[in-house]
SENU-894527 format. One record per residue: residue number from 1; residue in three letters; x, y, z of N, C-alpha, C in turn. Coordinates in Angstrom, 3 decimals, always signed. Each point is the difference from the previous one (the first is absolute). Layout:
BEGIN
SITE     k     r        nc1        nc2        nc3       cac1       cac2       cac3        cc1        cc2        cc3
SITE   NUM   ALA          X          Y          Z          X          Y          Z          X          Y          Z
...
//
This chain:
BEGIN
SITE     k     r        nc1        nc2        nc3       cac1       cac2       cac3        cc1        cc2        cc3
SITE     1   MET     +0.857     -1.175     +0.000     -0.857     +1.175     +0.000     +0.898     +1.230     +0.000
SITE     2   SER     -0.313     +0.947     -0.864     +0.819     +1.208     -0.089     -0.217     +0.866     +1.238
SITE     3   LEU     +0.945     +0.861     +0.235     -0.085     +0.918     +1.139     -1.223     +0.904     -0.143
SITE     4   ARG     -0.261     +0.440     -1.210     -1.164     +0.861     -0.254     -1.300     -0.721     +0.305
SITE     5   GLU     -0.101     -1.265     -0.434     -1.222     -0.764     +0.266     -0.160     -0.260     +1.494
SITE     6   ARG     +1.103     -0.303     +0.674     -0.055     -0.219     +1.448     -0.516     +1.252     +0.707
SITE     7   GLU     +0.467     +1.168     -0.440     -0.444     +1.254     +0.595     -1.484     +0.237     -0.265
SITE     8   LEU     -0.463     -0.306     -1.208     -1.423     +0.137     -0.317     -0.851     -0.907     +0.882
SITE     9   VAL     +0.467     -1.225     +0.206     -0.733     -0.945     +0.851     -0.064     +0.530     +1.423
SITE    10   LEU     +1.122     +0.497     +0.512     +0.023     +0.549     +1.368     -0.933     +1.200     +0.124
SITE    11   GLN     +0.011     +0.887     -0.992     -0.882     +1.158     +0.026     -1.462     -0.430     -0.058
SITE    12   ALA     -0.299     -0.962     -0.856     -1.381     -0.496     -0.105     -0.443     -0.654     +1.305
SITE    13   ALA     +0.913     -0.707     +0.646     -0.323     -0.644     +1.276     -0.315     +1.033     +1.077
SITE    14   ARG     +0.567     +1.202     -0.148     -0.289     +1.086     +0.947     -1.246     +0.787     -0.392
SITE    15   GLY     -0.692     -0.453     -1.069     -1.251     +0.633     -0.391     +0.112     +1.007     -1.123
SITE    16   ASP     +1.147     +0.072     -0.656     +0.194     +0.943     -1.110     -0.708     -0.521     -1.245
SITE    17   ALA     -1.158     +0.595     -0.314     -0.800     -0.453     -1.135     +0.719     +0.244     -1.324
SITE    18   GLY     +0.795     +1.043     -0.093     +0.744     +0.287     -1.221     +1.021     -1.089     -0.305
SITE    19   ALA     +0.722     -0.446     +1.040     +0.978     -1.080     -0.178     -0.716     -1.282     -0.405
SITE    20   PHE     -1.149     -0.259     +0.624     -0.765     -1.193     -0.343     -0.482     +0.074     -1.448
SITE    21   ALA     -0.485     +1.169     -0.418     -0.462     +0.173     -1.377     +1.139     -0.262     -0.982
SITE    22   HIS     +1.202     +0.397     +0.377     +1.153     -0.251     -0.863     +0.259     -1.511     -0.121
SITE    23   LEU     -0.096     -0.723     +1.114     +0.171     -1.463     -0.030     -1.077     -0.647     -0.877
SITE    24   VAL     -1.223     +0.489     +0.110     -1.090     -0.534     -0.811     +0.304     +0.208     -1.480
SITE    25   ARG     +0.432     +1.205     -0.368     +0.316     +0.267     -1.404     +1.120     -0.905     -0.504
SITE    26   GLU     +1.021     -0.206     +0.826     +1.140     -0.823     -0.415     -0.336     -1.477     -0.128
SITE    27   HIS     -0.962     -0.474     +0.799     -0.258     -1.443     +0.065     -1.396     -0.415     -0.455
SITE    28   SER     -0.792     +0.935     -0.489     -1.373     -0.367     -0.373     -0.035     -0.985     -1.162
SITE    29   ASN     +0.952     +0.089     -0.926     +0.029     -0.958     -1.109     +0.241     -1.415     +0.506
SITE    30   LEU     +0.903     -0.162     +0.934     +0.290     -1.311     +0.584     -1.275     -0.588     +0.603
SITE    31   VAL     -0.693     +0.783     +0.835     -1.202     -0.482     +0.685     -1.080     -0.370     -1.018
SITE    32   TYR     -0.229     +0.868     -0.978     -1.060     -0.272     -0.975     +0.337     -1.219     -0.859
SITE    33   ARG     +1.247     -0.097     -0.407     +0.434     -1.126     -0.845     -0.254     -1.335     +0.708
SITE    34   VAL     +0.384     -0.081     +1.269     -0.196     -1.239     +0.763     -1.489     -0.271     +0.216
SITE    35   ALA     -0.756     +1.027     +0.373     -1.438     -0.181     +0.234     -0.706     -0.441     -1.277
SITE    36   LEU     +0.360     +0.594     -1.121     -0.600     -0.364     -1.272     +0.276     -1.462     -0.337
SITE    37   ARG     +1.222     -0.421     +0.227     +0.376     -1.378     -0.323     -0.573     -1.010     +0.992
SITE    38   MET     -0.201     +0.424     +1.215     -0.553     -0.907     +1.013     -1.524     -0.102     -0.092
SITE    39   LEU     -0.657     +1.134     -0.324     -1.448     +0.051     +0.117     -0.742     +0.245     -1.299
SITE    40   GLY     +0.673     +0.528     -0.997     -0.684     +0.394     -1.217     -0.455     +1.442     +0.094
SITE    41   SER     -0.420     +0.530     -1.125     -0.295     +1.434     -0.080     -1.200     +0.424     +0.841
SITE    42   SER     -0.966     -0.880     +0.193     -1.206     +0.398     +0.724     +0.249     +0.268     +1.481
SITE    43   GLU     +0.982     -0.634     +0.588     +0.258     +0.142     +1.436     +1.268     +0.784     +0.320
SITE    44   ALA     +0.845     +0.229     -0.992     +1.333     +0.555     +0.258     -0.031     +1.396     +0.607
SITE    45   GLN     -0.837     +0.876     -0.521     -0.015     +1.385     +0.484     -0.389     +0.072     +1.470
SITE    46   ASP     -1.041     -0.743     +0.386     -0.414     -0.007     +1.404     +1.107     -0.546     +0.891
SITE    47   ALA     +0.666     -1.048     -0.471     +1.093     -0.577     +0.784     +1.134     +0.998     +0.177
SITE    48   CYS     +0.308     +0.755     -1.050     +1.066     +1.010     +0.100     -0.327     +1.030     +1.064
SITE    49   GLN     -1.230     +0.462     +0.005     -0.400     +0.975     +1.014     +0.126     -0.590     +1.396
SITE    50   GLU     -0.409     -1.250     +0.129     +0.103     -0.664     +1.304     +1.457     -0.139     +0.423
SITE    51   VAL     +0.880     -0.322     -0.943     +1.436     -0.116     +0.307     +0.521     +1.309     +0.555
SITE    52   TRP     -0.291     +1.107     -0.682     +0.553     +1.285     +0.438     -0.577     +0.447     +1.336
SITE    53   VAL     -1.255     -0.327     +0.266     -0.572     +0.297     +1.320     +0.752     -0.792     +1.076
SITE    54   LYS     +0.240     -1.289     -0.269     +0.732     -0.831     +0.961     +1.421     +0.514     +0.201
SITE    55   VAL     +0.646     +0.396     -1.089     +1.375     +0.503     +0.107     +0.023     +1.269     +0.852
SITE    56   TRP     -0.928     +0.915     -0.238     -0.058     +1.246     +0.773     -0.205     -0.295     +1.488
SITE    57   ARG     -0.891     -0.947     +0.282     -0.299     -0.323     +1.403     +1.143     -0.733     +0.696
SITE    58   SER     +0.804     -0.736     -0.762     +1.020     -0.844     +0.640     +1.430     +0.359     -0.363
SITE    59   ILE     +0.217     +1.115     -0.662     +1.354     +0.332     -0.439     +0.938     +0.208     +1.194
SITE    60   ASN     -0.557     +0.412     +1.126     +0.861     +0.169     +1.182     +0.468     -1.337     +0.572
SITE    61   SER     -0.603     -1.113     -0.460     +0.467     -1.323     +0.445     +1.060     -0.575     -0.938
SITE    62   PHE     +0.270     +0.695     -1.114     +1.053     -0.446     -0.915     +1.341     +0.184     +0.704
SITE    63   ARG     +0.695     -1.124     +0.238     +1.237     +0.022     +0.789     +1.246     +0.187     -0.850
SITE    64   GLY     -0.130     -0.132     -1.297     +1.168     +0.163     -0.855     +0.861     -1.249     -0.091
SITE    65   ASP     -0.526     -1.157     +0.438     +0.740     -1.263     -0.108     +0.151     -0.417     -1.466
SITE    66   SER     -0.898     +0.492     -0.835     +0.044     -0.269     -1.440     -0.134     +1.345     -0.700
SITE    67   THR     +0.045     -0.023     -1.317     -0.231     +1.249     -0.721     -1.474     +0.366     +0.099
SITE    68   PHE     -0.296     +1.244     -0.231     -1.388     +0.446     +0.030     -0.815     -0.735     -1.055
SITE    69   SER     +0.584     -0.221     -1.185     -0.746     -0.677     -1.068     -0.315     -1.448     +0.376
SITE    70   THR     +0.905     -0.684     +0.703     -0.293     -1.364     +0.454     -1.172     +0.011     +0.961
SITE    71   TRP     +0.003     +0.924     +0.937     -1.100     +0.134     +0.959     -1.300     +0.333     -0.729
SITE    72   LEU     +0.095     +0.874     -1.004     -1.172     +0.395     -0.767     -0.544     -1.174     -0.822
SITE    73   TYR     +0.891     -0.811     -0.579     -0.443     -1.213     -0.693     -0.787     -0.885     +0.972
SITE    74   ARG     +0.532     -0.168     +1.209     -0.655     -0.865     +0.990     -1.395     +0.519     +0.324
SITE    75   VAL     -0.121     +1.295     +0.257     -1.306     +0.586     +0.312     -0.949     -0.190     -1.192
SITE    76   THR     +0.503     +0.216     -1.204     -0.827     -0.118     -1.203     -0.470     -1.430     -0.213
SITE    77   ILE     +0.921     -0.956     +0.097     -0.365     -1.410     -0.184     -1.026     -0.426     +1.044
SITE    78   ASN     +0.233     +0.336     +1.259     -0.941     -0.391     +1.055     -1.368     +0.637     -0.215
SITE    79   THR     -0.017     +1.254     -0.419     -1.271     +0.677     -0.273     -0.728     -0.688     -1.152
SITE    80   CYS     +0.731     -0.357     -1.044     -0.611     -0.682     -1.151     -0.518     -1.377     +0.372
SITE    81   LEU     +0.764     -0.734     +0.801     -0.467     -1.319     +0.433     -1.278     +0.126     +0.827
SITE    82   ASN     -0.048     +0.996     +0.875     -1.206     +0.226     +0.797     -1.172     +0.414     -0.882
SITE    83   ALA     +0.258     +0.844     -0.985     -1.060     +0.439     -0.919     -0.535     -1.194     -0.782
SITE    84   ARG     +0.899     -0.856     -0.456     -0.416     -1.193     -0.760     -0.860     -0.914     +0.871
SITE    85   GLU     +0.377     -0.152     +1.254     -0.802     -0.825     +0.916     -1.398     +0.591     +0.179
SITE    86   ARG     -0.082     +1.322     +0.107     -1.314     +0.646     +0.134     -0.858     -0.268     -1.241
SITE    87   VAL     +0.617     +0.094     -1.177     -0.723     -0.265     -1.245     -0.495     -1.443     -0.028
SITE    88   LEU     +0.875     -0.941     +0.366     -0.403     -1.413     -0.008     -1.121     -0.269     +1.001
SITE    89   ARG     +0.072     +0.627     +1.185     -1.079     -0.167     +0.986     -1.309     +0.564     -0.541
SITE    90   ARG     +0.077     +1.164     -0.626     -1.202     +0.627     -0.563     -0.596     -0.882     -1.091
SITE    91   GLU     +0.858     -0.514     -0.898     -0.489     -0.864     -1.076     -0.603     -1.276     +0.558
SITE    92   SER     +0.624     -0.555     +1.032     -0.514     -1.214     +0.622     -1.365     +0.255     +0.627
SITE    93   LEU     -0.133     +1.138     +0.653     -1.279     +0.357     +0.608     -1.070     +0.160     -1.068
SITE    94   GLU     +0.355     +0.647     -1.111     -0.957     +0.162     -1.093     -0.445     -1.349     -0.544
SITE    95   LEU     +0.942     -0.930     -0.131     -0.358     -1.333     -0.495     -0.899     -0.728     +0.982
SITE    96   ARG     +0.326     +0.102     +1.300     -0.817     -0.672     +1.011     -1.411     +0.563     +0.028
SITE    97   GLU     -0.119     +1.289     -0.239     -1.323     +0.629     +0.015     -0.700     -0.139     -1.345
SITE    98   GLU     +0.635     -0.745     -0.921     -0.542     -0.224     -1.340     -0.327     +1.312     -0.706
SITE    99   MET     +0.956     +0.899     +0.084     -0.133     +1.277     -0.692     +1.167     +0.114     -0.962
SITE   100   PRO     -0.076     -0.683     -1.134     +1.129     +0.032     -0.917     +0.257     +1.404     -0.530
SITE   101   HIS     +1.252     +0.309     -0.142     +0.421     +1.288     -0.544     +0.298     -0.209     -1.479
SITE   102   LEU     -0.853     +0.536     -0.857     +0.174     -0.166     -1.439     +0.194     +1.367     -0.637
SITE   103   PRO     +1.243     +0.476     -0.066     +0.231     +1.324     -0.560     -0.296     +0.037     -1.497
SITE   104   GLU     -0.473     +1.126     -0.444     -0.267     +0.211     -1.427     +1.326     +0.303     -0.685
SITE   105   PRO     +0.375     -0.772     -1.013     +1.239     +0.313     -0.706     -0.173     +1.249     -0.849
SITE   106   SER     +1.017     +0.835     +0.014     -0.056     +1.171     -0.864     +0.375     -0.434     -1.409
SITE   107   GLY     -0.576     +0.625     -0.995     +0.181     -0.412     -1.389     +1.445     -0.031     -0.439
SITE   108   SER     +0.787     +1.019     +0.340     +1.354     +0.070     -0.534     +0.925     -1.053     +0.598
SITE   109   GLU     -0.237     -0.388     +1.255     +0.869     -0.990     +0.627     -0.141     -1.381     -0.647
SITE   110   PHE     -1.168     -0.304     -0.523     -0.244     -1.328     -0.546     -0.099     +0.015     -1.524
SITE   111   ASP     +0.401     +1.093     -0.614     -0.002     +0.108     -1.452     +1.302     -0.585     -0.533
SITE   112   PRO     -0.053     -1.169     -0.687     +1.232     -0.645     -0.442     +0.828     +0.856     -0.942
SITE   113   GLU     -0.651     +0.865     -0.779     +0.754     +0.850     -0.928     +0.788     +1.071     +0.737
SITE   114   ALA     -0.474     +0.403     +1.173     +0.651     +1.077     +0.748     +1.118     -0.517     +0.908
SITE   115   THR     +0.074     -1.309     +0.154     +0.968     -0.581     +0.922     +1.117     -0.694     -0.764
SITE   116   THR     +1.225     +0.378     +0.244     +1.127     -0.634     -0.688     +0.386     -1.285     +0.693
SITE   117   LEU     +0.732     -0.838     -0.718     +0.427     -1.278     +0.551     +0.855     +0.187     +1.244
SITE   118   SER     +0.906     +0.967     -0.029     +0.862     +0.207     +1.167     -0.811     +0.446     +1.203
SITE   119   ARG     -1.029     +0.792     -0.208     -0.865     +0.447     +1.091     -0.758     -1.193     +0.579
SITE   120   GLU     -0.461     -0.887     -0.871     -0.714     -1.183     +0.475     +0.918     -0.867     +0.850
SITE   121   ARG     +1.239     -0.153     -0.455     +0.953     -0.818     +0.757     +0.296     +0.628     +1.356
SITE   122   LYS     +0.139     +1.315     +0.009     +0.245     +0.699     +1.263     -1.189     -0.196     +0.942
SITE   123   ASP     -1.212     +0.103     -0.552     -1.198     -0.211     +0.810     -0.044     -1.416     +0.568
SITE   124   GLU     +0.400     -0.982     -0.821     +0.049     -1.389     +0.478     +0.979     -0.130     +1.164
SITE   125   LEU     +1.157     +0.630     -0.134     +1.004     -0.073     +1.064     -0.494     +0.668     +1.276
SITE   126   VAL     -0.630     +1.166     -0.140     -0.529     +0.710     +1.159     -1.086     -0.835     +0.676
SITE   127   SER     -0.881     -0.594     -0.807     -1.059     -0.844     +0.557     +0.577     -1.213     +0.714
SITE   128   ALA     +0.981     -0.626     -0.617     +0.630     -1.167     +0.626     +0.674     +0.395     +1.304
SITE   129   LEU     +0.655     +1.150     +0.016     +0.675     +0.465     +1.214     -0.994     +0.180     +1.138
SITE   130   GLN     -1.203     +0.453     -0.310     -1.011     +0.197     +1.036     -0.484     -1.318     +0.609
SITE   131   LEU     +0.212     -1.116     -0.708     -0.442     -1.303     +0.492     +1.081     -0.742     +0.796
SITE   132   VAL     +1.200     +0.536     +0.003     +1.106     -0.607     +0.740     -0.153     +0.347     +1.479
SITE   133   ARG     +0.375     -0.923     +0.870     -0.106     +0.240     +1.445     +0.632     +1.340     +0.359
SITE   134   PRO     -0.587     +0.752     +0.934     +0.463     +1.355     +0.300     +1.487     +0.118     +0.338
SITE   135   GLU     +0.520     -0.898     +0.814     +1.424     +0.109     +0.376     +0.908     -0.306     -1.196
SITE   136   HIS     -0.435     -0.924     -0.850     +0.774     -0.309     -1.208     -0.071     +1.175     -0.979
SITE   137   ARG     -1.181     +0.613     -0.091     -0.167     +1.157     -0.874     +0.892     +1.146     +0.452
SITE   138   ALA     +0.035     +0.240     +1.306     +0.851     +1.075     +0.531     +1.457     -0.247     -0.355
SITE   139   ALA     +0.464     -1.232     +0.194     +1.390     -0.328     -0.309     +0.279     +0.144     -1.496
SITE   140   LEU     -0.939     -0.444     -0.841     +0.164     +0.129     -1.454     +0.083     +1.459     -0.431
SITE   141   VAL     -0.885     +0.821     +0.529     -0.010     +1.421     -0.354     +1.325     +0.641     +0.387
SITE   142   LEU     +0.454     -0.273     +1.209     +1.243     +0.616     +0.463     +1.211     -0.484     -0.792
SITE   143   ARG     +0.031     -1.271     -0.370     +1.156     -0.555     -0.705     -0.005     +0.361     -1.487
SITE   144   HIS     -1.091     -0.320     -0.674     -0.011     +0.102     -1.454     -0.502     +1.338     -0.528
SITE   145   LEU     -0.814     +0.689     +0.751     -0.518     +1.273     -0.490     +0.707     +1.187     +0.635
SITE   146   GLU     +0.484     -0.180     +1.229     +0.741     +1.070     +0.668     +1.507     -0.214     -0.080
SITE   147   GLY     +0.431     -1.215     -0.350     +1.426     -0.276     -0.180     +0.810     -0.052     +1.282
SITE   148   LEU     -0.629     -0.349     +1.107     +0.706     -0.046     +1.276     +0.722     -1.330     +0.181
SITE   149   SER     +1.023     +0.018     +0.827     +0.738     -1.226     +0.305     -0.806     -0.843     +0.980
SITE   150   TYR     +0.368     -1.274     +0.105     -0.677     -0.866     +0.971     +0.216     +0.508     +1.420
SITE   151   ARG     +1.144     +0.570     +0.261     +0.295     +0.556     +1.328     -0.967     +1.141     +0.316
SITE   152   GLU     -0.198     +0.892     -0.971     -0.925     +1.115     +0.207     -1.428     -0.505     +0.174
SITE   153   ILE     -0.377     -0.998     -0.797     -1.345     -0.573     +0.118     -0.184     -0.615     +1.378
SITE   154   SER     +1.013     -0.702     +0.452     -0.039     -0.617     +1.318     -0.197     +1.049     +1.092
SITE   155   ASP     +0.692     +1.132     -0.113     -0.148     +1.084     +0.977     -1.397     +0.607     -0.051
SITE   156   ILE     -0.498     +0.228     -1.208     -1.310     +0.644     -0.162     -1.123     -0.897     +0.507
SITE   157   LEU     +0.045     -1.276     -0.369     -1.071     -0.925     +0.385     +0.221     -0.610     +1.382
SITE   158   GLU     +1.169     +0.295     +0.574     +0.354     -0.479     +1.341     -0.055     -1.520     +0.104
SITE   159   VAL     +0.638     -0.636     -0.989     +0.122     -1.459     -0.022     +1.457     -0.339     -0.301
SITE   160   PRO     +0.433     -1.222     +0.294     +1.365     -0.388     -0.368     +0.199     +0.076     -1.519
SITE   161   GLU     +1.242     +0.204     -0.416     +0.314     +0.135     -1.417     -0.428     -1.233     -0.794
SITE   162   GLY     +0.171     -1.186     +0.578     -0.411     -1.233     -0.668     -1.505     -0.037     -0.241
SITE   163   THR     -0.763     +0.518     +0.945     -1.453     +0.064     -0.166     -0.359     +0.951     -1.134
SITE   164   ALA     +0.686     +1.141     -0.055     -0.240     +0.958     -1.085     +0.270     -0.649     -1.350
SITE   165   LYS     +1.106     -0.739     -0.108     +0.327     -0.690     -1.257     -1.080     -1.021     -0.342
SITE   166   GLY     -0.438     -0.741     +1.005     -1.040     -1.007     -0.212     -1.306     +0.616     -0.466
SITE   167   TRP     -0.374     +1.130     +0.601     -1.241     +0.664     -0.386     +0.070     +0.492     -1.442
SITE   168   VAL     +1.159     +0.547     -0.394     +0.154     +0.450     -1.386     -0.126     -1.197     -0.941
SITE   169   SER     +0.676     -1.083     +0.340     -0.023     -1.193     -0.837     -1.414     -0.575     -0.108
SITE   170   ARG     -0.685     -0.115     +1.128     -1.368     -0.537     -0.020     -0.951     +0.929     -0.743
SITE   171   GLY     +0.217     +1.295     +0.154     -0.835     +0.966     -0.714     +0.164     -0.115     -1.502
SITE   172   ARG     +1.261     -0.148     -0.438     +0.271     -0.177     -1.431     -0.664     -1.268     -0.512
SITE   173   ALA     +0.135     -1.084     +0.761     -0.591     -1.277     -0.408     -1.523     +0.113     -0.089
SITE   174   ALA     -0.609     +0.661     +0.975     -1.453     +0.162     -0.002     -0.444     +0.827     -1.209
SITE   175   MET     +0.759     +1.042     -0.320     -0.321     +0.831     -1.167     +0.052     -0.834     -1.276
SITE   176   LEU     +1.030     -0.817     -0.134     +0.137     -0.834     -1.199     -1.155     -0.979     -0.124
SITE   177   VAL     -0.395     -0.607     +1.110     -1.124     -0.941     -0.015     -1.284     +0.722     -0.402
SITE   178   LEU     -0.234     +1.164     +0.605     -1.212     +0.755     -0.321     -0.041     +0.401     -1.469
SITE   179   LEU     +1.131     +0.465     -0.516     +0.056     +0.417     -1.398     -0.158     -1.193     -0.942
SITE   180   ALA     +0.602     -1.132     +0.369     -0.096     -1.199     -0.841     -1.423     -0.545     -0.028
SITE   181   ARG     -0.692     +0.054     +1.148     -1.375     -0.505     +0.068     -0.993     +0.980     -0.592
SITE   182   GLY     +0.437     +1.251     -0.174     -0.914     +1.014     -0.512     -0.891     +0.582     +1.066
SITE   183   ASP     +0.362     -0.175     +1.294     -0.797     +0.535     +1.099     +0.152     +1.500     +0.151
SITE   184   ALA     +0.929     +0.601     -0.719     +0.276     +1.420     +0.182     -0.765     +0.868     -0.982
SITE   185   ASP     -1.041     -0.557     -0.638     -0.768     +0.843     -0.914     -0.885     +0.945     +0.800
SITE   186   GLY     -0.745     +0.828     -0.667     -0.800     +1.029     +0.666     -0.977     -0.546     +1.005
SITE   187   GLU     -0.463     -1.253     -0.170     -0.997     -0.570     +0.902     +0.608     -0.455     +1.302
SITE   188   ALA     +1.314     -0.218     +0.051     +0.632     -0.532     +1.201     +0.088     +1.017     +1.098
SITE   189   GLY     -0.091     +1.259     -0.304     +0.194     +1.044     +0.993     -0.966     -0.082     +1.168
SITE   190   GLY     -1.164     -0.611     -0.181     -0.979     -0.051     +1.073     +0.141     -1.188     +0.918
SITE   191   LYS     +0.911     -0.917     -0.282     +0.159     -1.189     +0.835     +0.577     +0.408     +1.351
SITE   192   THR     -0.498     -0.650     +1.059     +0.506     +0.336     +1.330     +0.699     -1.166     +0.668
SITE   193   GLY     -0.212     -1.188     -0.470     +0.583     -1.140     +0.688     +1.000     -0.725     -0.863
SITE   194   GLY     +0.620     -0.998     +0.586     +0.877     -0.887     -0.731     +1.235     +0.659     -0.578
SITE   195   LYS     +0.608     +0.898     +0.723     +1.199     +0.648     -0.508     +1.134     -0.982     -0.087
SITE   196   PRO     +0.749     +0.019     -1.113     +1.139     -0.898     -0.131     +1.091     +0.373     +0.977
//
């Protein structure tokens, strides 16, 4: 962590809203990128706001044992995992109450002429990622989409390095199975059980 960033964190911990706003500007892309990859576009913005509220409330507990970005990754991942659990509980409740959620597709999203092959493949990957177990998804996002080392992932997820490696490996395997079976198409997004 740079001396300047350390000073901003200390100022924010003392209640300096300007220093905190500077940290938000510097790191908002990181938070949004992770939230988007963990939750998808429909939930990412709310999760980002929740992350920054949590950071503001708990920044004085940041001890500096790791870099600020490592701590921020941890807060973001935990917030996303909690958000995903809330979504799954809500969907489960809707199913139990026999109130199926059938969203109306917008014309442009399902227009084959408007969608390129690469976009379809990206959508398949995003859908498949949403079906991977949450801890495996977190490890995959941090390793393959954020480019972090296994050591950094281990610190962020607070698990041994071997566990982080295992989660990445299992997540990759689950993604391959989902893509091979074709479970990652647009209809798979509503499934709540049986995560690989």
